[in-house]
N, C-alpha and C positions, 0 to 999 in steps of 0.2 A: 557442782557436786563435791561433797566432802571426800577427801582422801586421807589415808592413814599410812604412816611409814611401816613397812614390813619389818618386824623385829628380826634383828640379826643380819639384815641385808646390806649393811653399810660396807662400802668399799673404799679403799685408799689406793693410790697409785703404787706400783712396784717401787721399792727403794731405788732412788736415782732416776726414775722415769719422769719424763716431762711431756706435757700435752703439746702436740704439733698442729692442733686444729680439730674442728668438729669432724666426726665420721661422715662419710658420704651419705646423705639422706636417702639415697636410692639403693644403698647396699642391702642385699637380702641376707637374712639370718634366721636361725631357728632358736627358739627359747623353750626351755622345759619348765612347766609349772607343776609343782607338787601339791596335791590336795590333801587336806587332813584325813585321818583315818576314821572309818566308821567304827563305832563301839570301842573307842580308845581306852576306856576304863577296863573293859573286859580283856582287851589285848594286854594291857599292863599287868593284869593279874596272871594271865597265861605266861608272859615273859618272866615274871617273878617266880613262877613255879619251875620254869626251865632253869633259871639261875640257881635255884635251890636243888633241883634234882638232876640237871644235866641230861645226859643221853637216855635216862630211864623215863623221862617225861614223855607224854604223848605228843607226837608230831601231827601237824594239821596237813591235810591234802590240799592241792592247789585249788580245787573247786570250792571246798569248804572255806579256805582262806579268803578267796575273793568275796564270798558271800558275807563272812563274818567280819573281816578286817581290811577289806579293800576300801575304796572311796565310795561314798554315797552317790547314787546316780543324780540326785538333785544338785549336789555340789559340782559334779562334772558338767552338768547342764549350765550352771551359773557361769563357769569358766568359759564355756563355749559361747554363751550369750555375750559375755564381755569381749571375747575375740571378735565376734560378728560386729559389735558396735564400733570397733576400731579398725575394721577392714582386715583383720588378721585371719589367716587360714589355719584350720586344725589339721595338722599332718598326722597326728596319732593321738588316740585316746585309749587309756588302759586302766580299768578300774582296779585290778589287783595291784598294779604298780602305783596306783593313785597319780598317774601322770597324764598330762595333756601337753603335747608338743605343738607350738604355734610357729607359723612362718609369716614373715612380713618384711617390710623395709625399715631401716633405721628410724626414719621420721615417724613411722607409725608406732614403733615401740617407745620412742621418746615420749610421744603423746600418751600412750596407753599407761605407762608406768611412771610418768613424771620425772624422767631422767634426761640427762644430756650425754649422749654417747660421743666420745672423742677418740682420736688416734693418739697413742702414746708411744714414745720412743725411749728405749733403754738399752743397756749394754748388750742384751741378748737379742735385740731386734725391735719389732713394733707389735702392738696389739690394740684391739678396740676395747675401750674401758669406760668407766664412769666413776664418780665419787659420790659419797653420801648414800642414803637409803633409796630403796625402791618404794613407790607409793601405790597403794591399792584403793579402789573405790569401796564405798560402804558395803556393797553386796558381796565383796570378796574378803572383807576384813574378818579374820579368824577362820576363813575357809581355806586359804592358801598358806602352806607352810614354807614354801621356798619358790623363788624364781631365779633360774640359772641359765646362762648362755648369752646374756647381754654382754658380758665381759668374756673375751676369748683368750686371755693370757694363758700361757702354759701353766697348768696347775700342779703337775707332778713330775718326778724324775724317776728313771729306772734305777734300781738298787743292785747293779752288778758291777764288778770290777774285773777287767781283763788283766791277766798276769803279764808282766813285762817279759818280752821275748828278746833273746839275744842269739839269733841264729838257731841254735838248738832249742827246741820248744821246752825242754826240761831243764834248761840251764839254771833258772832262778831257784827251782825246787831243789836241785842237787846242791846248789850253793848253800842253801839253808839246811841241808841234811833232811829234806822233806820229800815226799812222794805225792804224785797226783793220783786221782782216782776216777774211775767211771762211776756213774750213779748206781750201777749194779753192785760194785764193790762196797760202796757206802751202805747200801741196803743190807748187805751181808754183815758188814762190821757192826751195824746197829741192830742186828738180829731181828730184821723185819720178818713178820710171819710169812709163810709160804703162800704163793698165790700170785695172780696177775691182775687183780681188780676187775675180773670179767663181769660185764653187765653194768658197770658204773660209768659215769660221765664226769670228767674233770673239766671245769671251766677255767680258762686262763684269760685274764683281763689285760689287754695290750693297748697302749696309747700311741702307737707308731710302729714303723718297721713291718717286717713280714717274714714268711718262711718259704723255702723252696722245696717242693716235694722230692726233688732229686737228692738234695742234701740229707733229708730225713731217711730216704731209702738207703743211702750209703752208710749213714751213721748207725742205724739199727742193725744193718747187716754186719758191720764191724764189731758190734757187741754180741752178735749171734742171738739177738732178741727179735721176736716177732714185731714187725712194724705196726704200731697202733693206728687206728682210724683217726685221722686229724682233719677237722673241718673248720672253715673260717665262717664267722658270723658277723655280718656288717651291722654296725650300730651308728646312727646319726651320720651315715655316709662314710664311715670309716671302712678301710679296705685292707686286705692282705697285700701290702705293698713293700716288698723287699727293696732296700735302698742300695744294696751292693757293698755297703760299708760294714764289715764285721765288728767294728768297734762302736757302731751306732746302735739304734734301737733294734736292728736285726739280731744283735747279740742277746738282747733281753728275750725276744720272742723265741729264738732257737734254744736258749738255755732252758726256758720254762718248758717247752715242748719236750726236749730231749731228756730232761731229768724226770718229769712226770711220766713220760711215755716209757722210759727204760725201767722205772720202778713198777709201773702198772700198765704193761703193754696190752692187757686185755680190756682196758678201759677206753672209751671214746674220749678224745681230746677235742673239746670245742673251744676255739680261740675267738674271743669277742673283741673285734677291732673297733675303736672309737677315737674321736679327736681328743687331743690332750688339753681339755678344758674341764672345769668343774662339772658342767652339764654333761659332756661326753663321758667322763669317768663315771658319774652317777648312773647315767643311762645304760652303760655297759654292765655295771654291777646289777642293777635292777632287772635288766633284760635277762641276764644269766639266772638270777634267782627265780624268776617267774617263767622260765622257758619250759613250756609243757611239751615241747617236741623232743629236745635233747635231755631234759631233766637232769641237770648236774646235781650231784650229791656233795660235791666239794668245789669251792672256788679258791683259786690261787691268785694272789695279787702281789706283784713285785714292784709296783710303782707307789710313790707316796711323796710327802713333803712335810716340813715342820708344821705343827699345829698352828703356829702363829701366821702361816701363809693362807689360812682358810677363813672364810666368813663363818660366822656363827650358824647361819642358815644352812650352809653346806655341811658343816660338822654334824648338825642335827639330822639333816636329810640322809647322809651316809649311815649314821648310827641307826636311824630308823630302818634303813634297808637291811642292815645286818641283823636287826631284831627280827625282821620278816624272815630272813634266812634261817635264823634259829628256830622260829616257829614251824617252818617247813621241813626242818631236819637237814639243812644244808650247812656244812662246816666251812667257815671262811678262814683261810690261812693268809697272813699278810706279813711281808718283810718289814723288819723293824728299822731299816736304814743302814747306811754304810759310812756314816760320818760321826760315829762315837756319840758322846754325851751332849755335844753341841748341835748335832744334826745339820751341820753346815751353816748355821747362823752365826755370824761373827760379831756377837754382842757380849761375849763373855759369860752368858747365862747357859743353863741347861735347857735342852729342847728334846721332845720326843716326836717321832714320825707318825703321821696319820696317813692311812687308816689303821695302822697297827695298834694305835692307842685306843681304838674303840673297844669298849668292854665286851662287845659281841664278836670280835675278831680274835683269832689265835695269833698273837704277836710272835714272830719268828726271828730270833737273834742268831749271832754267828760265833763259831769257834774255829780254832786252828787245830787240825787233827794229825796225829802221828800214829802210824800203825806198822806192825811187823807181821807178815803173813796174814792170818785171818783174825788177828787180835789188835785192838786199840792199845797203844802203849802210853799215850798221853793226850790230853785235850785241854786246851786253855782258851781263854777269851781271845777272839780274833782282834788284834790291834796292830796294824802296820804303820801307825803314826799318821800325822795330819794329811800327808799326801797319799798314803797307801790305803787308808780306810780302816774302819773299826766298827764293831758291832754297835748298832744303835740301841739305845735304851735309856731309861730314866723314869721320871714321874710326870704324869699328865698334869697340865694346868687346866684342863677342860672337864675330864670325866671323873666322876666320883669314885671313891674306893668301893670296888665290888665286894659282896659278902664273902666270896671265896678267897679274897686277899687280906681279909681282916687279920690283924695280929702279926703281919709280916714287917720286916725292917729293911731299910736301905743302908748298904755298906758303902762307905767312902774311904779315902786314903787314911792311913795311920790308925786303922781299926775303929774309926768313928762310925757309929750307927744311929739311925733315927727311925722312929715309927713311920711306916708307910701311911700316908693320909689321903692320897688320891690314887687313881688307877696306875699301877706299876707296869712297865714295859721292859723286856718282852715276857712272854709266858714260857716259851721253850726255845731250843736252839738246835743247831746242826752245823756241820762243816761249812765254812764260808770263806776262809782265808784263800785268796787267789794263789798263794804259793803252795797250798795243799788242795787246790781246787779241782774242778770237774772237767774231764776231757770231753769236749763237745765239738760240733762241726757247724760253722757259720759261713754262709756265702762261699762255699767251696774251700774254706780254710779249716784245718784241724787246730783247735785252740784249747787253752785252759782258762776257765772263767770261774770266779768266785763271787762273793758278796751275799748279803742276806736274801737277794733275789733267788739264789739257789736253794735256800732253806724252805721257802714257802712251797714250791712245787715238790720238794722232797717229802715234806709232811703231807702234802696233798696225795702223793702216791701211796704213802703209808696208810692214810685214811681210806683210800680206794680199796686197798687190799683188805683192810679190816671190814669195811662195809660189805664186800663180796663174801667174805667168810661168814659174817653174821647174817647176811641176807636182809639187812635193814640198815638204814643210815645212822651213823653215830651222832651226827648233828652237832649241837653246841657242846663241845667236850671240855671247855675250860673248867667248869665246876668239878668234873670228875678227876681231872689231872691234879688239881690242887688238893682234892680229898685223898688222893693216892699218889703222892710225889715219888714213891719208890719205883713208879713206872718210868721215871727219868733217871739218867745217870748224871749226878750232880757235877758241875764244873766249878772248881773252887780256886782256880789260879788265873791271874791276869786282871785287866781292867779295860774299860772303854774311855779312859781319860778320867773323868770325875767320879765315876762309879766303879766299885771293885767287886770281883767275884767273892763269894763267901759260902759257907755251908748253908744249904737250903736255897730258897729263892733269892736271886739278886737281879740288879738292873742292868746286867750285861748279857746273861744267858738264861734268865728266867729260872725255871725249875731244873733245867739241864737239857741234855740231848736225849733222844728217845732210846729206850730199850723196847724194840718193836713188839715183841711178844707180850711184854708187860703192859704196854700201852693198849694192846688189843683187849687184854683182860680188864684193864681199868675202865675202859669206855663201854664195856659190854653190859 
């Protein structure tokens, strides 16, 4: 039978990784297959309208979306027939998500997809992987957009930074003449509209760690804020699993919950836990987007990695998921990274973080904030140097220049400017410097944490308040913000290494940090 390489599925080993032998042929795993969209042309037209009109465009309901833009039942049946031929079990099949999850042994998947799965060893540990493309039979050629989960390397990293502590938790901030803040104080300084996000649901995507209800109870009581409803949603066997290490992934989970929950305590917080693989990450996002029980209107993502670390099929699959979110009226906020213009890749080139670089995500960069009383006294690009972290940002090498960024320029050192020719990151910003960071509680410890991980849930909380006030979801807000940049307070000082702040949009802090009341008016 003829087979065809799946476009964009090529994999290479982690840098420095070496094969230590074939994977155990009896090892069980699950693989996510993404099926093409029904009525793709009609969907593209709908998305183009959204890109032009933003929040004023008509959103599609979940049932209507599944009928118009989900997978065709015949395509889903073809995948299930393929699975049966190879002795693979169908764990899950979801037409709206266009997803079929298959379970089987390594040997079965090797035969089904024409790959050889091996064990690889690298500095960070071991993983199961492959090289080269995935192969599909004639009947699935053009039907399947992506196959993920064969490779289980860690795909993303959390974008938070814990402030150095020297006995006194405020030592570093005082040494810099800076103060730390609660999320409530930041919301006030940024003039967020009144309200608590009542009736909304904020989805948080987490690829490890967990939360402890006792910590949440203590934390929100200390803020004199009503404790929000927080639920854990398991995706691909991911669980709420606190590690007990406040400097590990628990720090990410608690930071996200406590910022979003403090800003919008009337909203439900749904935390989607999934494995840290490309398949787990995608499945968590698509599960949240199409969750008809909890119905999130905002998704906050604090995990990511440089575009160069992703396969083309994964980049496309995530971007398609965010397009679905836009169609459904779900706002996606994504941290732009904590490693400046290089995004942690040590090759001397500039890199941007994905998924923040998707055209359909609101990329959230970082600032360093100074305030006196209830007034902001100064705000600059967050940049604490190579070891301290800096706001991620730059120019995508993958995603085309969106219409709403046309005519913008990129500022570099010495006043040099060039026209923006591809998607620029980030779109917006907020306080992220660990030295001026957020007071949170993690694993029984009161801590101060920063990073662009803090900015995504901050914006998510703002959008929850706006949605509750409007009585309707703001949805895809990027076009509206670029149409009305006065809704943001421009940050014009500082750099993230290669890129410099400038008047208007820049590749460090985007359009700037929010003026909450003006953002409300801009996206209405």
